[in-house]
C-alpha positions in Angstrom: -0.5 -0.2 -19.2 1.4 2.2 -17.0 3.2 0.5 -14.1 1.3 2.5 -11.5 -2.0 1.4 -13.0 -0.8 -2.3 -13.1 0.1 -2.1 -9.5 -3.4 -0.9 -8.7 -5.1 -3.4 -10.9 -3.0 -6.2 -9.4 -4.1 -5.4 -5.8 -7.7 -4.7 -6.7 -7.8 -8.2 -8.2 -6.3 -10.1 -5.3 -8.5 -11.8 -2.8 -7.9 -9.8 0.2 -10.4 -11.1 2.8 -10.3 -11.8 6.5 -9.7 -15.5 5.7 -6.7 -14.9 3.4 -5.2 -12.3 5.8 -5.5 -14.7 8.7 -4.2 -17.7 6.7 -1.1 -15.5 5.7 -0.6 -14.7 9.4 -0.8 -18.4 10.4 1.7 -19.1 7.5 4.1 -16.5 8.7 3.8 -17.5 12.5 2.1 -14.3 13.4 -0.5 -14.1 16.1 -4.0 -13.5 14.9 -6.4 -12.4 17.7 -9.5 -14.3 17.9 -10.5 -14.2 21.6 -13.0 -11.8 22.8 -14.9 -8.9 21.4 -13.2 -6.1 19.7 -9.7 -7.6 20.0 -8.3 -5.8 16.8 -6.1 -7.3 14.2 -4.5 -4.3 12.5 -2.9 -5.6 9.5 -1.2 -3.7 6.5 -0.9 -5.5 3.2 2.1 -4.2 1.1 1.6 -4.6 -2.7 4.3 -6.9 -3.8 3.7 -6.2 -7.6 6.2 -3.4 -8.0 8.9 -5.1 -6.0 11.5 -2.4 -4.7 10.4 0.3 -7.2 9.1 3.5 -5.7 5.4 3.9 -7.0 4.4 7.1 -5.2 0.9 5.9 -5.2 -1.5 4.5 -2.5 -1.3 0.9 -3.8 -1.4 -1.0 -0.4 -4.2 -1.9 2.0 -4.8 -1.3 5.7 -7.1 -4.1 7.1 -8.9 -4.4 10.3 -10.5 -7.6 11.6 -12.2 -8.5 14.8 -15.2 -10.1 16.5 -18.0 -7.8 17.5 -20.1 -8.0 20.7 -22.3 -10.8 19.2 -19.2 -12.9 18.4 -19.6 -12.2 14.5 -16.3 -11.6 12.6 -16.0 -8.2 11.0 -13.5 -7.2 8.3 -12.6 -3.9 6.8 -9.9 -2.8 4.3 -8.9 0.7 3.1 -6.5 2.1 0.6 -3.2 3.2 2.1 0.6 3.3 1.6 3.1 1.4 3.6 5.8 2.9 1.5 7.3 6.5 1.5 6.8 8.6 -1.7 8.9 10.1 -4.2 9.5 13.4 -2.3 10.3 11.4 0.9 12.8 9.3 -1.0 14.7 12.3 -2.3 14.4 14.6 0.6 14.4 12.5 3.7 15.2 14.1 7.1 17.0 11.2 8.8 20.7 11.1 8.0 20.6 7.4 7.8 18.0 7.5 4.9 14.2 7.3 4.5 12.5 4.7 6.6 10.3 1.7 5.1 8.8 -0.6 7.6 10.2 -4.2 7.5 7.3 -6.7 7.1 6.6 -8.3 10.4 4.6 -8.3 13.7 5.3 -5.5 16.3 3.5 -6.3 19.6 2.1 -3.2 21.2 3.7 -1.0 18.8 1.0 1.7 18.7 -1.2 3.7 20.9 -3.6 6.6 20.5 -1.8 10.0 20.4 -1.3 13.1 18.4 0.2 12.8 14.9 2.7 15.7 14.7 0.6 17.3 17.5 -2.4 17.9 15.1 -5.0 15.1 15.4 -5.6 11.6 16.9 -3.9 8.8 15.1 -2.2 5.5 16.1 1.2 6.6 17.1 4.2 4.6 17.4 5.1 3.6 21.1 7.1 0.5 20.6 10.0 -0.5 18.5 9.7 -1.4 14.8 12.2 -2.5 12.2 12.7 -0.3 9.2 14.8 -0.4 6.1 17.0 2.9 5.6 17.6 4.0 2.1 19.9 6.9 1.5 20.9 6.7 -2.3 17.8 8.4 -3.8 17.8 6.1 -6.8 14.0 5.4 -6.6 14.5 1.8 -5.8 14.1 0.8 -2.2 17.2 -0.6 -0.4 16.6 -3.6 1.8 20.1 -4.1 3.2 20.3 -1.7 6.1 18.0 -2.4 9.0 17.3 -0.1 11.9 15.3 -0.9 15.0 13.6 1.9 17.3 10.9 4.3 17.8 11.0 6.6 14.8 7.5 8.2 14.6 6.1 5.3 12.4 2.5 6.5 12.9 -0.7 5.2 11.3 -2.3 8.5 10.0 -4.0 10.0 7.0 -3.1 12.0 3.8 -5.6 14.4 2.4 -9.1 14.3 1.6 -8.6 11.8 -1.3 -4.8 12.1 -2.1 -3.6 10.8 -5.6 0.0 10.6 -4.8 2.2 10.0 -1.7 5.2 12.3 -2.0 6.0 13.0 1.7 2.8 12.0 3.2 4.9 9.1 4.3 8.5 9.1 5.3 7.9 5.7 6.8 4.5 6.0 8.3 1.5 3.9 7.2 -0.8 6.4 5.7 -4.6 6.3 4.6 -5.4 7.7 1.1 -8.6 9.3 2.3 -9.4 11.1 5.5 -12.9 9.6 5.8 -11.5 6.2 5.6 -9.0 7.0 8.4 -11.8 8.5 10.6 -13.7 5.2 10.2 -10.7 3.1 11.1 -10.0 5.3 14.3 -13.7 5.1 15.3 -13.7 1.3 14.9 -10.2 0.6 16.4 -11.0 2.4 19.6 -13.8 0.0 20.3 -11.0 -2.2 21.6 -10.7 -1.4 25.4 -7.0 -2.0 25.2 -4.5 1.0 25.4 -2.0 -0.4 22.8 -2.4 -2.2 19.4 -0.1 -4.7 17.6 0.7 -3.7 14.0 1.4 -6.5 11.4 2.7 -5.7 8.0 2.5 -8.6 5.4 3.3 -8.7 1.7 0.5 -9.4 -0.9 2.5 -12.4 -2.1 2.0 -14.0 1.2 -1.9 -14.0 0.7 
């Protein structure tokens, strides 16, 4: 089986539920918001199967969990990438190297803003940690860490993109526009102005 198909089948077979995501957050010492209605938990799940290899496919998940106005838990997950693609790894624009978000929890890191001035997305407004990789060898380097505001937005690729390429140069990117539109509609039910982004590894589930 090609490695890209293995990575997808591995993630599809995993039990990614609200309960497993919540348990992972508890294990890692991250906050999981359970008070009030529409208090959103925006949590990305990076596929651990390929390790540090660049897959160039949307083999991760974006999850959203919250209580609705009746106090009932709701959970959603959509295909995404939390990693830059092949073109971004080879043709990055930052002199320090292409960015890849370090797993962790980033309080108040995103708000609603325009992605590249084009459409509403969750735009980075608080610092996050990223690995920097400048050697273009198609294996992600996790030795150099950079912290700051780098435009690590949560946005979408195409209508239903097959490969990542430079849709992500560090951003967290939905595979399908319709999934992203659903995400944005739901996440804005939260009356807050900033959202905490949490990134975990699938091996922590």
